Every structure is written in C-alpha cells, then in structure tokens.
C-alpha positions in Angstrom: 0.0 0.0 0.1 1.3 3.5 -0.8 0.2 6.5 1.1 1.3 10.0 0.2 2.7 12.1 3.1 -0.2 14.5 2.7 -2.5 11.8 3.8 -0.5 11.3 6.9 -0.9 15.0 7.7 -4.6 14.9 7.1 -4.9 11.8 9.5 -2.9 13.7 12.2 -5.2 16.7 11.9 -8.2 14.4 11.9 -7.3 12.8 15.1 -8.1 16.2 16.8 -11.6 15.9 15.7 -12.1 12.1 16.1 -11.4 12.4 19.8 -14.9 13.8 20.2 -16.4 11.2 17.7 -17.5 7.5 18.5 -14.9 5.5 16.6 -13.3 2.1 17.3 -9.8 1.4 16.1 -8.7 -2.1 15.1 -5.3 -3.3 13.9 -5.2 -6.7 12.3 -2.5 -8.7 10.5 -3.0 -9.9 6.9 -5.0 -13.0 6.8 -6.9 -12.3 10.0 -10.5 -11.7 10.4 -12.5 -8.9 12.0 -16.2 -8.2 12.8 -18.3 -5.2 12.3 -21.2 -5.0 14.9 -23.7 -2.6 13.3 -26.5 -1.2 15.5 -29.1 1.4 14.5 -29.9 3.9 17.3 -32.9 5.3 15.4 -35.9 3.3 16.9 -38.9 5.3 15.4 -39.5 2.7 12.7 -38.1 -0.6 11.5 -35.2 -0.5 9.0 -35.8 -2.1 5.5 -32.3 -2.2 4.3 -28.6 -2.0 5.5 -25.3 -0.9 3.9 -21.7 -1.3 5.2 -19.5 1.3 3.4 -16.1 2.6 3.2 -15.5 6.3 4.0 -11.9 7.3 3.6 -9.6 5.6 1.1 -12.5 4.7 -1.1 -15.3 7.1 -0.1 -19.0 5.8 -0.2 -17.9 2.4 -1.7 -20.7 -0.1 -0.8 -19.1 -3.1 0.7 -22.5 -4.8 0.9 -26.2 -4.1 0.7 -29.1 -6.2 1.9 -32.8 -5.7 2.0 -34.6 -7.3 5.1 -35.1 -10.9 4.7 -33.2 -11.1 1.7 -29.7 -12.2 0.7 -27.1 -9.5 0.8 -25.3 -8.2 -2.4 -21.6 -8.0 -1.9 -18.8 -5.9 -3.7 -16.9 -8.5 -5.9 -13.6 -7.8 -3.8 -15.1 -9.3 -0.6 -17.7 -11.6 -2.1 -15.7 -14.7 -1.0 -14.4 -13.3 2.3 -17.6 -12.0 4.0 -20.3 -13.4 6.2 -23.4 -11.7 7.5 -25.7 -12.4 10.4 -28.8 -10.8 11.6 -31.4 -8.8 9.7 -31.7 -5.0 9.2 -35.4 -5.1 10.7 -33.9 -6.0 14.1 -31.7 -2.9 14.1 -28.7 -5.1 14.3 -26.5 -6.7 11.6 -23.1 -8.4 12.2 -20.6 -8.7 9.5 -17.5 -10.8 9.5 -14.7 -10.0 6.9 -11.9 -12.7 6.7 -8.7 -13.2 4.8 -7.9 -9.5 5.4 -5.7 -7.8 3.0 -3.7 -4.5 3.2 -6.2 -3.0 0.8 -9.0 -3.5 3.4 -7.5 -0.7 5.4 -10.2 2.0 5.6 -12.7 3.9 7.7 -15.9 1.9 7.7 -19.5 2.7 8.8 -22.9 1.2 8.9 -26.0 2.7 7.3 -29.6 1.7 7.9 -32.3 2.4 5.4 -35.8 3.5 6.7 -39.1 3.7 4.8 -40.3 7.4 4.2 -43.6 7.8 2.6 -43.1 11.5 1.9 -39.8 11.2 -0.1 -37.1 8.6 -1.0 -36.2 6.1 1.7 -34.1 7.7 4.5 -30.5 6.6 5.1 -29.3 6.9 8.7 -25.8 6.0 9.6 -24.9 4.5 12.9 -23.0 6.6 15.3 -20.1 4.2 15.6 -17.5 4.1 13.0 -14.5 1.7 12.7 -11.1 2.2 11.4 -9.5 -0.9 10.3 -5.7 -1.1 9.7 -4.5 -4.2 8.1 -0.7 -4.7 8.6 0.7 -6.3 5.3 3.5 -8.5 6.3 4.7 -8.5 2.7 5.4 -4.7 2.7 9.0 -3.6 3.3 9.9 0.1 3.5 13.0 1.8 2.5 13.6 3.7 5.8 16.5 5.9 4.3 15.4 9.4 5.2 12.9 8.3 7.7 14.5 9.8 10.8 13.8 13.5 9.8 10.3 12.6 8.9 10.0 10.9 12.4 11.3 14.1 14.2 8.8 16.2 12.3 5.9 13.8 13.2 7.1 13.6 16.8 6.9 17.3 17.1 3.6 17.5 15.3 2.2 14.8 17.6 3.5 16.5 20.7 1.7 19.8 19.8 -1.3 17.9 18.7 -1.7 16.1 22.0 -1.3 19.3 24.0 -4.1 20.9 21.8 -6.3 17.7 22.3 -5.7 17.7 26.0 -6.6 21.4 26.3 -9.9 20.6 24.4 -10.6 17.8 26.7 -10.0 19.9 29.9 -12.5 22.5 28.4 -15.1 19.8 27.8 -14.6 18.1 31.1 -15.0 21.4 33.0 -18.1 22.1 31.1 -19.5 18.7 32.0 -19.9 17.5 28.4 -17.3 14.8 28.5 -16.8 12.5 31.5 -13.4 11.5 32.6 -13.6 7.8 31.6 -15.0 8.7 28.1 -12.3 11.3 27.7 -9.6 8.8 28.7 -10.9 6.4 26.2 -10.9 8.8 23.3 -7.5 10.1 24.1 -6.1 6.5 24.2 -7.7 6.0 20.9 -6.0 9.1 19.4 -2.7 8.0 20.7 -3.0 4.5 19.2 -4.2 6.1 15.9 -1.2 8.4 15.8 1.2 5.6 16.5 -0.3 3.6 13.5 0.1 6.6 11.2 3.9 7.1 12.5 4.7 3.4 11.6 7.0 3.6 8.5 5.1 0.5 7.0 2.1 2.6 6.8 3.2 4.5 3.9 6.1 4.2 1.1 8.8 6.9 1.7 
C-alpha cells in the first residue's frame, strides 16, 4: 500500500476531531478476520435495508447491501471473504470479513435504510465508525530518510496532544465529557497516531 505524506498529515489533523467522535480502532494482520457490529440507534421505525460502506480511502464504496429478509449483495472484492448474520429489521447486523488484505485498510461505517412515505427512503448512519488497519506482512519500507520525518511527526504529535488535552479539559470542566470517556478517546487518538507514524503505513 502506498500513502502520500499529505494523507499522513490529514490523518494527524483528523485525530483532533476524532477524539470527540465515536470510533473504534482495530489493527489486524494480513490473513486475519474482523467483525463489524452494526446497530441502528434510530428506533422510530423498523429498517428495511442496510449498507456497510467505506469512507476514507474509497469514499462511499458499498461493501455490501441487503434488504430485510433477503440475501445481501456484496462487492466483488469481498464476495468470497464475507459473512453476514442478523437482519436490518432487528436494528442489528453483524458482518465478518476474513482473509484480510492490506487494501482492506479504511474507515468503515454502517448505514440503515428506513421507509419514508413523503420522499425517498431515509438513510441513517450508525453513530459508531470503525477504522480498520491491516498490517501487510509483505510490505517492506526503505527507511532511508525516515529519521527526519519521524522527528517532524514527533513534534507535530506533541503539539497535537497538547491541543487535544486542552480541548478535553475544556469539555470536562463544562461537563460535556466524562473523565472515563475522555480517557478512552485520548487513548484511541494516541493509538491512531502511533499507527500513522509506523514507516510501513506509507512508502517513503
């Protein structure tokens, strides 16, 4: 996998925002499996359909779609590696993706489809998003010149964490974020930054 340095900086900046979002970070090795637990928080009516989509590297790409009580339709790239349990009408669908590849790395989100008599069907995404990072064991980086970049990233990460902690204190004082929730989100941010700083994550 090849990522441009611009993407790394965007990810670092995104961490500032992601601290206050509901996101789960998963790191898997090539060939492993992972599960997506998709739950709809909208309870006013029953969903009639469900999407699992990618959001970052391949925006709005549909990994799968299924109508209630019907067989799902899969993207060709995952057709032989995916298993679905549950039904959209129950507000819960579990998706297992196996034989993971480096190209599976992305930000994923679940989207439920609800009937709307006044217009087109309403699509409501779940609050939780999942960032899946698949470590490609076959990737080897040329680390010549990596040290200067590492220093730059370290400085940026330090400033970023100071800024994030300041925001956290402000939210904590105002009562909008509990201590345990803030600690969890800060931990996620640190793990995310460490992942981005990994030289295997991009080709120098």
